[in-house]
N, CA, C and O atoms as CSV, one atom per row, in Angstrom:
chain,resi,resn,atom,element,x,y,z
A,1,MET,N,N,123.650,92.018,95.326
A,1,MET,CA,C,124.772,91.453,96.035
A,1,MET,C,C,124.323,90.753,97.198
A,1,MET,O,O,123.581,91.302,98.012
A,2,ALA,N,N,124.770,89.439,97.346
A,2,ALA,CA,C,124.405,88.667,98.487
A,2,ALA,C,C,125.064,89.230,99.733
A,2,ALA,O,O,126.215,89.661,99.669
A,3,THR,N,N,124.405,89.239,100.813
A,3,THR,CA,C,124.987,89.765,102.036
A,3,THR,C,C,125.111,88.710,103.118
A,3,THR,O,O,125.898,88.809,104.060
A,4,GLY,N,N,124.245,87.646,102.914
A,4,GLY,CA,C,124.446,86.542,103.916
A,4,GLY,C,C,123.461,86.926,105.163
A,4,GLY,O,O,123.241,86.103,106.052
A,5,LYS,N,N,122.935,88.114,105.166
A,5,LYS,CA,C,122.094,88.533,106.266
A,5,LYS,C,C,120.886,87.659,106.387
A,5,LYS,O,O,120.306,87.230,105.390
A,6,THR,N,N,120.473,87.373,107.727
A,6,THR,CA,C,119.225,86.680,107.819
A,6,THR,C,C,118.313,87.509,108.617
A,6,THR,O,O,118.749,88.367,109.385
A,7,ALA,N,N,116.928,87.257,108.443
A,7,ALA,CA,C,115.921,87.996,109.016
A,7,ALA,C,C,114.733,87.145,109.187
A,7,ALA,O,O,114.483,86.273,108.354
A,8,ALA,N,N,113.984,87.343,110.217
A,8,ALA,CA,C,112.706,86.598,110.387
A,8,ALA,C,C,111.623,87.557,110.069
A,8,ALA,O,O,111.047,88.129,110.994
A,9,THR,N,N,111.291,87.785,108.806
A,9,THR,CA,C,110.430,88.799,108.310
A,9,THR,C,C,109.064,88.721,109.022
A,9,THR,O,O,108.424,89.717,109.357
A,10,PHE,N,N,108.680,87.451,109.221
A,10,PHE,CA,C,107.318,87.152,109.768
A,10,PHE,C,C,107.424,86.841,111.219
A,10,PHE,O,O,106.435,86.397,111.804
A,11,GLY,N,N,108.583,87.046,111.867
A,11,GLY,CA,C,108.775,86.641,113.204
A,11,GLY,C,C,109.411,85.343,113.315
A,11,GLY,O,O,109.448,84.605,112.330
A,12,GLU,N,N,109.934,84.984,114.468
A,12,GLU,CA,C,110.558,83.682,114.755
A,12,GLU,C,C,109.525,82.483,114.667
A,12,GLU,O,O,109.852,81.339,114.352
A,13,HIS,N,N,108.295,82.866,114.971
A,13,HIS,CA,C,107.190,81.849,114.948
A,13,HIS,C,C,105.968,82.257,114.308
A,13,HIS,O,O,104.925,82.416,114.942
A,14,PRO,N,N,106.077,82.443,112.985
A,14,PRO,CA,C,104.787,82.820,112.339
A,14,PRO,C,C,103.779,81.719,112.479
A,14,PRO,O,O,104.061,80.572,112.827
A,15,LEU,N,N,102.541,82.175,112.171
A,15,LEU,CA,C,101.372,81.193,112.278
A,15,LEU,C,C,100.956,80.841,110.905
A,15,LEU,O,O,100.904,81.699,110.024
A,16,GLY,N,N,100.635,79.505,110.682
A,16,GLY,CA,C,100.160,79.202,109.405
A,16,GLY,C,C,99.877,77.708,109.188
A,16,GLY,O,O,99.887,76.910,110.125
A,17,TYR,N,N,99.628,77.367,107.935
A,17,TYR,CA,C,99.276,75.951,107.636
A,17,TYR,C,C,99.756,75.702,106.181
A,17,TYR,O,O,99.653,76.578,105.322
A,18,ALA,N,N,100.289,74.469,105.933
A,18,ALA,CA,C,100.586,73.993,104.690
A,18,ALA,C,C,100.115,72.639,104.492
A,18,ALA,O,O,100.479,71.689,105.185
A,19,TYR,N,N,99.202,72.566,103.416
A,19,TYR,CA,C,98.545,71.288,103.210
A,19,TYR,C,C,99.090,70.714,101.857
A,19,TYR,O,O,99.144,71.429,100.857
A,20,TYR,N,N,99.489,69.417,101.851
A,20,TYR,CA,C,99.885,68.782,100.704
A,20,TYR,C,C,99.055,67.402,100.620
A,20,TYR,O,O,99.125,66.538,101.494
A,21,THR,N,N,98.323,67.311,99.554
A,21,THR,CA,C,97.492,66.093,99.438
A,21,THR,C,C,98.312,64.996,98.756
A,21,THR,O,O,99.380,65.276,98.211
A,22,LYS,N,N,97.839,63.786,98.779
A,22,LYS,CA,C,98.519,62.667,98.080
A,22,LYS,C,C,98.168,62.769,96.633
A,22,LYS,O,O,98.859,62.184,95.800
A,23,GLY,N,N,97.129,63.484,96.289
A,23,GLY,CA,C,96.768,63.751,94.771
A,23,GLY,C,C,97.559,64.792,94.205
A,23,GLY,O,O,97.408,65.078,93.018
A,24,GLY,N,N,98.493,65.470,95.011
A,24,GLY,CA,C,99.234,66.424,94.282
A,24,GLY,C,C,98.823,67.883,94.402
A,24,GLY,O,O,99.309,68.755,93.683
A,25,ARG,N,N,97.967,68.099,95.281
A,25,ARG,CA,C,97.499,69.590,95.473
A,25,ARG,C,C,98.149,70.076,96.809
A,25,ARG,O,O,98.405,69.332,97.756
A,26,PHE,N,N,98.393,71.473,96.764
A,26,PHE,CA,C,98.899,72.036,98.008
A,26,PHE,C,C,98.196,73.439,98.215
A,26,PHE,O,O,97.703,74.093,97.295
A,27,GLN,N,N,98.214,73.780,99.429
A,27,GLN,CA,C,97.733,75.159,99.759
A,27,GLN,C,C,98.480,75.634,101.089
A,27,GLN,O,O,98.499,74.926,102.096
A,28,ILE,N,N,99.086,76.872,101.018
A,28,ILE,CA,C,99.907,77.348,102.028
A,28,ILE,C,C,99.272,78.803,102.526
A,28,ILE,O,O,99.019,79.704,101.726
A,29,PHE,N,N,99.087,78.888,103.719
A,29,PHE,CA,C,98.562,80.240,104.291
A,29,PHE,C,C,99.319,80.489,105.573
A,29,PHE,O,O,99.423,79.625,106.444
A,30,ALA,N,N,99.843,81.698,105.661
A,30,ALA,CA,C,100.779,82.076,106.909
A,30,ALA,C,C,100.586,83.577,107.177
A,30,ALA,O,O,100.297,84.369,106.281
A,31,VAL,N,N,100.760,83.914,108.435
A,31,VAL,CA,C,100.716,85.278,108.841
A,31,VAL,C,C,101.853,85.498,109.881
A,31,VAL,O,O,102.325,84.585,110.559
A,32,SER,N,N,102.247,86.805,109.940
A,32,SER,CA,C,103.221,87.208,110.930
A,32,SER,C,C,102.806,86.959,112.243
A,32,SER,O,O,101.611,87.080,112.517
A,33,GLN,N,N,103.728,86.584,113.207
A,33,GLN,CA,C,103.451,86.359,114.540
A,33,GLN,C,C,103.027,87.705,115.291
A,33,GLN,O,O,102.352,87.688,116.320
A,34,ASP,N,N,103.453,88.782,114.726
A,34,ASP,CA,C,103.240,90.111,115.337
A,34,ASP,C,C,102.118,90.963,114.525
A,34,ASP,O,O,102.087,92.191,114.600
A,35,ARG,N,N,101.274,90.273,113.805
A,35,ARG,CA,C,100.337,90.765,112.980
A,35,ARG,C,C,99.400,91.688,113.771
A,35,ARG,O,O,98.846,91.290,114.796
A,36,LYS,N,N,99.228,92.942,113.274
A,36,LYS,CA,C,98.394,93.938,114.078
A,36,LYS,C,C,96.915,93.701,113.833
A,36,LYS,O,O,96.488,93.421,112.713
A,37,LYS,N,N,96.169,93.815,114.867
A,37,LYS,CA,C,94.621,93.718,114.779
A,37,LYS,C,C,94.138,95.013,114.288
A,37,LYS,O,O,94.497,96.084,114.777
A,38,ASN,N,N,93.245,94.884,113.225
A,38,ASN,CA,C,92.564,96.219,112.799
A,38,ASN,C,C,91.552,96.528,113.803
A,38,ASN,O,O,91.076,95.662,114.535
A,39,GLU,N,N,91.201,97.836,113.843
A,39,GLU,CA,C,90.301,98.445,114.852
A,39,GLU,C,C,88.893,97.967,114.671
A,39,GLU,O,O,88.234,97.615,115.649
A,40,LYS,N,N,88.390,97.941,113.411
A,40,LYS,CA,C,87.009,97.638,113.094
A,40,LYS,C,C,86.885,96.346,112.198
A,40,LYS,O,O,87.879,95.908,111.619
A,41,ALA,N,N,85.773,95.803,112.104
A,41,ALA,CA,C,85.684,94.655,111.168
A,41,ALA,C,C,85.965,94.890,109.750
A,41,ALA,O,O,86.411,93.995,109.032
A,42,ASP,N,N,85.699,96.140,109.305
A,42,ASP,CA,C,86.078,96.575,107.894
A,42,ASP,C,C,87.317,97.389,107.998
A,42,ASP,O,O,87.212,98.561,108.362
A,43,PRO,N,N,88.428,96.908,107.727
A,43,PRO,CA,C,89.711,97.626,107.851
A,43,PRO,C,C,89.812,98.722,106.862
A,43,PRO,O,O,89.364,98.634,105.719
A,44,THR,N,N,90.414,99.752,107.341
A,44,THR,CA,C,90.768,100.992,106.516
A,44,THR,C,C,91.697,100.527,105.359
A,44,THR,O,O,92.262,99.436,105.418
A,45,ASP,N,N,91.838,101.343,104.346
A,45,ASP,CA,C,92.814,100.992,103.247
A,45,ASP,C,C,94.218,100.795,103.773
A,45,ASP,O,O,94.909,99.848,103.398
A,46,ALA,N,N,94.661,101.756,104.700
A,46,ALA,CA,C,95.992,101.635,105.357
A,46,ALA,C,C,96.148,100.335,106.027
A,46,ALA,O,O,97.153,99.636,105.894
A,47,GLU,N,N,95.028,99.997,106.824
A,47,GLU,CA,C,95.207,98.681,107.535
A,47,GLU,C,C,95.243,97.504,106.660
A,47,GLU,O,O,96.015,96.589,106.948
A,48,ARG,N,N,94.427,97.419,105.530
A,48,ARG,CA,C,94.536,96.449,104.490
A,48,ARG,C,C,95.919,96.256,103.941
A,48,ARG,O,O,96.389,95.134,103.759
A,49,VAL,N,N,96.563,97.369,103.682
A,49,VAL,CA,C,97.955,97.297,103.137
A,49,VAL,C,C,98.870,96.577,104.190
A,49,VAL,O,O,99.616,95.662,103.843
A,50,GLU,N,N,98.794,97.001,105.441
A,50,GLU,CA,C,99.604,96.353,106.451
A,50,GLU,C,C,99.158,94.898,106.671
A,50,GLU,O,O,100.019,94.062,106.947
A,51,LEU,N,N,97.900,94.555,106.569
A,51,LEU,CA,C,97.552,93.152,106.745
A,51,LEU,C,C,98.022,92.361,105.528
A,51,LEU,O,O,98.435,91.215,105.710
A,52,PHE,N,N,97.991,92.885,104.294
A,52,PHE,CA,C,98.481,92.235,103.251
A,52,PHE,C,C,100.027,92.013,103.234
A,52,PHE,O,O,100.528,91.065,102.629
A,53,LYS,N,N,100.759,92.936,103.928
A,53,LYS,CA,C,102.165,92.771,103.982
A,53,LYS,C,C,102.589,91.852,105.016
A,53,LYS,O,O,103.769,91.506,105.057
A,54,SER,N,N,101.704,91.400,105.898
A,54,SER,CA,C,102.003,90.502,106.948
A,54,SER,C,C,101.430,89.103,106.756
A,54,SER,O,O,101.179,88.386,107.725
A,55,MET,N,N,101.226,88.722,105.498
A,55,MET,CA,C,100.744,87.315,105.227
A,55,MET,C,C,101.135,87.002,103.862
A,55,MET,O,O,101.496,87.819,103.015
A,56,PHE,N,N,101.020,85.614,103.714
A,56,PHE,CA,C,101.148,85.105,102.315
A,56,PHE,C,C,100.334,83.826,102.206
A,56,PHE,O,O,100.159,83.084,103.172
A,57,ALA,N,N,99.850,83.599,101.007
A,57,ALA,CA,C,98.950,82.554,100.650
A,57,ALA,C,C,98.981,82.123,99.164
A,57,ALA,O,O,98.971,82.934,98.238
A,58,TRP,N,N,99.017,80.817,99.016
A,58,TRP,CA,C,99.099,80.361,97.594
A,58,TRP,C,C,98.773,78.880,97.521
A,58,TRP,O,O,98.815,78.159,98.518
A,59,GLY,N,N,98.458,78.467,96.353
A,59,GLY,CA,C,98.082,76.984,96.090
A,59,GLY,C,C,98.142,76.563,94.852
A,59,GLY,O,O,98.366,77.403,93.980
A,60,GLY,N,N,97.957,75.181,94.490
A,60,GLY,CA,C,97.884,74.771,93.150
A,60,GLY,C,C,98.295,73.306,93.237
A,60,GLY,O,O,97.928,72.613,94.186
A,61,ASN,N,N,99.112,72.796,92.178
A,61,ASN,CA,C,99.523,71.470,92.051
A,61,ASN,C,C,101.022,71.479,92.360
A,61,ASN,O,O,101.754,72.434,92.103
A,62,TYR,N,N,101.437,70.279,92.961
A,62,TYR,CA,C,102.883,70.100,93.183
A,62,TYR,C,C,103.353,68.705,92.784
A,62,TYR,O,O,102.552,67.780,92.646
A,63,LYS,N,N,104.594,68.578,92.611
A,63,LYS,CA,C,105.182,67.176,92.463
A,63,LYS,C,C,106.576,67.303,92.961
A,63,LYS,O,O,107.188,68.371,92.965
A,64,ILE,N,N,107.070,66.129,93.397
A,64,ILE,CA,C,108.383,66.002,93.925
A,64,ILE,C,C,109.226,65.328,93.038
A,64,ILE,O,O,108.823,64.279,92.534
A,65,GLU,N,N,110.504,65.835,92.729
A,65,GLU,CA,C,111.517,65.247,91.849
A,65,GLU,C,C,112.740,65.292,92.610
A,65,GLU,O,O,113.303,66.375,92.771
A,66,GLY,N,N,113.238,64.163,93.125
A,66,GLY,CA,C,114.408,64.127,93.933
A,66,GLY,C,C,114.377,64.993,95.105
A,66,GLY,O,O,113.456,64.810,95.901
A,67,ASN,N,N,115.295,65.975,95.359
A,67,ASN,CA,C,115.251,66.930,96.433
A,67,ASN,C,C,114.583,68.325,95.968
A,67,ASN,O,O,114.937,69.388,96.478
A,68,LYS,N,N,113.674,68.255,95.046
A,68,LYS,CA,C,112.992,69.372,94.564
A,68,LYS,C,C,111.467,69.210,94.618
A,68,LYS,O,O,110.917,68.141,94.356
A,69,VAL,N,N,110.808,70.332,94.974
A,69,VAL,CA,C,109.326,70.377,94.939
A,69,VAL,C,C,109.092,71.406,93.772
A,69,VAL,O,O,109.660,72.497,93.715
A,70,ILE,N,N,108.226,70.953,92.885
A,70,ILE,CA,C,107.753,71.848,91.708
A,70,ILE,C,C,106.394,72.167,91.930
A,70,ILE,O,O,105.530,71.291,91.972
A,71,TYR,N,N,106.130,73.498,92.088
A,71,TYR,CA,C,104.763,73.991,92.293
A,71,TYR,C,C,104.375,74.756,90.982
A,71,TYR,O,O,105.092,75.579,90.414
A,72,ASN,N,N,103.083,74.340,90.579
A,72,ASN,CA,C,102.324,75.012,89.536
A,72,ASN,C,C,101.226,75.833,90.236
A,72,ASN,O,O,100.271,75.282,90.785
A,73,VAL,N,N,101.383,77.105,90.202
A,73,VAL,CA,C,100.555,78.021,91.055
A,73,VAL,C,C,99.253,78.303,90.322
A,73,VAL,O,O,99.304,78.731,89.169
A,74,ASP,N,N,98.021,78.074,90.961
A,74,ASP,CA,C,96.793,78.482,90.348
A,74,ASP,C,C,95.998,79.448,91.153
A,74,ASP,O,O,94.974,79.951,90.690
A,75,ILE,N,N,96.497,79.757,92.502
A,75,ILE,CA,C,95.921,80.784,93.295
A,75,ILE,C,C,97.015,81.324,94.227
A,75,ILE,O,O,97.766,80.584,94.863
A,76,ALA,N,N,97.056,82.720,94.267
A,76,ALA,CA,C,98.090,83.274,95.105
A,76,ALA,C,C,97.697,84.741,95.553
A,76,ALA,O,O,96.916,85.464,94.934
A,77,TRP,N,N,98.342,85.062,96.693
A,77,TRP,CA,C,98.118,86.454,97.234
A,77,TRP,C,C,98.783,87.514,96.301
A,77,TRP,O,O,98.411,88.688,96.328
A,78,VAL,N,N,99.719,87.098,95.522
A,78,VAL,CA,C,100.380,87.926,94.498
A,78,VAL,C,C,99.957,87.420,93.155
A,78,VAL,O,O,100.366,86.356,92.689
A,79,GLN,N,N,99.076,88.266,92.519
A,79,GLN,CA,C,98.433,87.858,91.213
A,79,GLN,C,C,99.469,87.376,90.237
A,79,GLN,O,O,99.189,86.392,89.553
A,80,SER,N,N,100.660,87.974,90.095
A,80,SER,CA,C,101.588,87.575,89.048
A,80,SER,C,C,102.097,86.230,89.251
A,80,SER,O,O,102.636,85.686,88.287
A,81,TRP,N,N,102.005,85.573,90.418
A,81,TRP,CA,C,102.404,84.171,90.473
A,81,TRP,C,C,101.453,83.142,89.828
A,81,TRP,O,O,101.830,82.023,89.477
A,82,ILE,N,N,100.245,83.582,89.703
A,82,ILE,CA,C,99.230,82.581,89.087
A,82,ILE,C,C,99.762,82.205,87.626
A,82,ILE,O,O,100.129,83.061,86.822
A,83,GLY,N,N,99.762,80.958,87.396
A,83,GLY,CA,C,100.232,80.446,86.042
A,83,GLY,C,C,101.706,80.177,86.007
A,83,GLY,O,O,102.233,79.730,84.989
A,84,THR,N,N,102.385,80.439,87.100
A,84,THR,CA,C,103.884,80.200,87.023
A,84,THR,C,C,104.256,78.862,87.665
A,84,THR,O,O,103.414,78.294,88.360
A,85,THR,N,N,105.369,78.368,87.492
A,85,THR,CA,C,105.994,77.245,87.948
A,85,THR,C,C,107.191,77.605,88.739
A,85,THR,O,O,108.098,78.292,88.272
A,86,ARG,N,N,107.183,77.098,90.030
A,86,ARG,CA,C,108.150,77.564,91.024
A,86,ARG,C,C,108.912,76.272,91.510
A,86,ARG,O,O,108.264,75.315,91.933
A,87,THR,N,N,110.190,76.247,91.453
A,87,THR,CA,C,110.873,75.049,91.888
A,87,THR,C,C,111.772,75.373,93.102
A,87,THR,O,O,112.627,76.257,93.046
A,88,TYR,N,N,111.546,74.630,94.191
A,88,TYR,CA,C,112.282,74.925,95.477
A,88,TYR,C,C,113.004,73.622,95.876
A,88,TYR,O,O,112.629,72.541,95.424
A,89,GLN,N,N,114.117,73.741,96.786
A,89,GLN,CA,C,114.829,72.654,97.255
A,89,GLN,C,C,114.071,72.249,98.494
A,89,GLN,O,O,113.492,73.100,99.170
A,90,VAL,N,N,114.061,70.922,98.818
A,90,VAL,CA,C,113.338,70.401,100.028
A,90,VAL,C,C,114.219,69.414,100.650
A,90,VAL,O,O,114.933,68.687,99.960
A,91,GLU,N,N,114.194,69.356,102.023
A,91,GLU,CA,C,114.784,68.323,102.833
A,91,GLU,C,C,113.692,67.909,103.861
A,91,GLU,O,O,112.863,68.686,104.335
A,92,THR,N,N,113.796,66.605,104.138
A,92,THR,CA,C,112.950,66.144,105.237
A,92,THR,C,C,113.728,65.565,106.434
A,92,THR,O,O,114.778,64.968,106.196
A,93,ALA,N,N,113.361,65.675,107.512
A,93,ALA,CA,C,113.965,64.982,108.750
A,93,ALA,C,C,112.995,64.725,109.800
A,93,ALA,O,O,112.573,65.660,110.480
A,94,GLY,N,N,112.608,63.526,109.984
A,94,GLY,CA,C,111.552,63.176,110.997
A,94,GLY,C,C,110.246,63.749,110.400
A,94,GLY,O,O,109.860,63.477,109.263
A,95,ASN,N,N,109.594,64.572,111.270
A,95,ASN,CA,C,108.359,65.111,110.997
A,95,ASN,C,C,108.475,66.562,110.489
A,95,ASN,O,O,107.500,67.313,110.509
A,96,LYS,N,N,109.665,66.938,110.040
A,96,LYS,CA,C,109.899,68.293,109.450
A,96,LYS,C,C,110.228,68.325,108.044
A,96,LYS,O,O,110.964,67.481,107.532
A,97,LEU,N,N,109.671,69.336,107.371
A,97,LEU,CA,C,109.996,69.665,105.923
A,97,LEU,C,C,110.540,70.955,105.760
A,97,LEU,O,O,109.889,71.933,106.127
A,98,THR,N,N,111.705,71.079,105.230
A,98,THR,CA,C,112.404,72.461,105.049
A,98,THR,C,C,112.435,72.658,103.587
A,98,THR,O,O,112.946,71.840,102.823
A,99,VAL,N,N,111.842,73.836,103.188
A,99,VAL,CA,C,111.787,74.208,101.867
A,99,VAL,C,C,112.653,75.489,101.643
A,99,VAL,O,O,112.481,76.451,102.392
A,100,THR,N,N,113.559,75.534,100.658
A,100,THR,CA,C,114.362,76.635,100.356
A,100,THR,C,C,114.193,77.194,98.906
A,100,THR,O,O,114.454,76.484,97.936
A,101,THR,N,N,113.771,78.419,98.782
A,101,THR,CA,C,113.496,79.074,97.558
A,101,THR,C,C,114.738,79.460,96.933
A,101,THR,O,O,115.743,79.621,97.625
A,102,PRO,N,N,114.756,79.645,95.501
A,102,PRO,CA,C,115.903,80.282,94.975
A,102,PRO,C,C,115.676,81.854,95.185
A,102,PRO,O,O,114.628,82.302,95.650
A,103,SER,N,N,116.637,82.556,94.840
A,103,SER,CA,C,116.595,84.065,95.131
A,103,SER,C,C,115.476,84.675,94.344
A,103,SER,O,O,115.338,84.351,93.165
A,104,PHE,N,N,114.660,85.542,94.916
A,104,PHE,CA,C,113.683,86.321,94.298
A,104,PHE,C,C,113.504,87.706,95.026
A,104,PHE,O,O,114.070,87.960,96.090
A,105,LYS,N,N,112.714,88.533,94.402
A,105,LYS,CA,C,112.431,89.908,94.940
A,105,LYS,C,C,111.445,89.760,96.105
A,105,LYS,O,O,110.419,89.093,95.967
A,106,SER,N,N,111.739,90.351,97.196
A,106,SER,CA,C,110.835,90.327,98.356
A,106,SER,C,C,109.553,91.208,98.060
A,106,SER,O,O,109.654,92.310,97.522
A,107,THR,N,N,108.383,90.679,98.428
A,107,THR,CA,C,107.148,91.429,98.352
A,107,THR,C,C,107.009,92.510,99.344
A,107,THR,O,O,106.161,93.390,99.193
A,108,VAL,N,N,107.855,92.477,100.413
A,108,VAL,CA,C,107.868,93.404,101.499
A,108,VAL,C,C,108.785,94.528,101.194
A,108,VAL,O,O,108.335,95.652,101.415
A,109,ASP,N,N,109.928,94.433,100.750
A,109,ASP,CA,C,110.796,95.491,100.548
A,109,ASP,C,C,111.626,95.577,99.172
A,109,ASP,O,O,112.428,96.487,98.963
A,110,GLY,N,N,111.368,94.581,98.286
A,110,GLY,CA,C,111.975,94.543,96.970
A,110,GLY,C,C,113.421,94.099,96.933
A,110,GLY,O,O,114.065,94.157,95.886
A,111,GLN,N,N,113.938,93.653,98.073
A,111,GLN,CA,C,115.373,93.255,98.027
A,111,GLN,C,C,115.319,91.722,97.482
A,111,GLN,O,O,114.300,91.031,97.497
A,112,ASP,N,N,116.536,91.329,97.019
A,112,ASP,CA,C,116.782,89.969,96.573
A,112,ASP,C,C,116.826,89.158,97.810
A,112,ASP,O,O,117.576,89.560,98.699
A,113,ILE,N,N,116.118,88.044,98.012
A,113,ILE,CA,C,116.127,87.185,99.232
A,113,ILE,C,C,115.973,85.823,98.879
A,113,ILE,O,O,115.547,85.522,97.764
A,114,VAL,N,N,116.299,84.914,99.779
A,114,VAL,CA,C,116.133,83.446,99.729
A,114,VAL,C,C,115.277,83.269,100.924
A,114,VAL,O,O,115.514,83.887,101.962
A,115,VAL,N,N,114.254,82.414,100.802
A,115,VAL,CA,C,113.440,82.081,101.955
A,115,VAL,C,C,113.623,80.650,102.301
A,115,VAL,O,O,113.589,79.785,101.425
A,116,VAL,N,N,113.836,80.350,103.671
A,116,VAL,CA,C,113.911,79.057,104.081
A,116,VAL,C,C,112.782,78.915,105.176
A,116,VAL,O,O,112.716,79.620,106.183
A,117,THR,N,N,111.887,77.886,104.832
A,117,THR,CA,C,110.726,77.723,105.757
A,117,THR,C,C,110.792,76.144,106.175
A,117,THR,O,O,111.053,75.220,105.404
A,118,THR,N,N,110.517,76.048,107.469
A,118,THR,CA,C,110.454,74.630,108.048
A,118,THR,C,C,109.039,74.463,108.509
A,118,THR,O,O,108.512,75.282,109.261
A,119,TYR,N,N,108.428,73.404,108.057
A,119,TYR,CA,C,107.075,73.047,108.396
A,119,TYR,C,C,107.207,71.876,109.372
A,119,TYR,O,O,108.140,71.092,109.198
A,120,GLU,N,N,106.376,71.696,110.357
A,120,GLU,CA,C,106.263,70.551,111.240
A,120,GLU,C,C,104.939,69.823,111.072
A,120,GLU,O,O,103.867,70.413,111.207
A,121,ARG,N,N,105.026,68.604,110.791
A,121,ARG,CA,C,103.838,67.665,110.592
A,121,ARG,C,C,103.030,67.617,111.860
A,121,ARG,O,O,103.608,67.332,112.909
A,122,THR,N,N,101.675,67.885,111.847
A,122,THR,CA,C,100.952,67.910,113.122
A,122,THR,C,C,99.817,66.981,113.171
A,122,THR,O,O,99.030,67.003,114.117
A,123,GLU,N,N,99.697,66.127,112.143
A,123,GLU,CA,C,98.481,65.180,112.215
A,123,GLU,C,C,98.626,64.215,113.332
A,123,GLU,O,O,97.748,63.378,113.543
């Protein structure tokens, strides 16, 4: 059931990069703004779990069709995404790109969510 609730799962200002090439490749990597630093260079298993839950990364090929971006995933932090095609809504305004996902199960808590991400061009 849709609640309309919003949450900044990775904080109001997560850190990350999204690269889109003219040749149709993309790579996205982001981490939570409040990501905890592990104590040692080699994190414990518990720390690895928390680090994994506070990031996302994926890449592959993309193409734009109207107001949609279609991603063909060939690398991802969630192995089940590899080999899938994901279609998201996009809007551009000035130097900003806003990408909106269809509803899917959160990798953090399993709830049905829609993610809205705004990227700002920095070149």
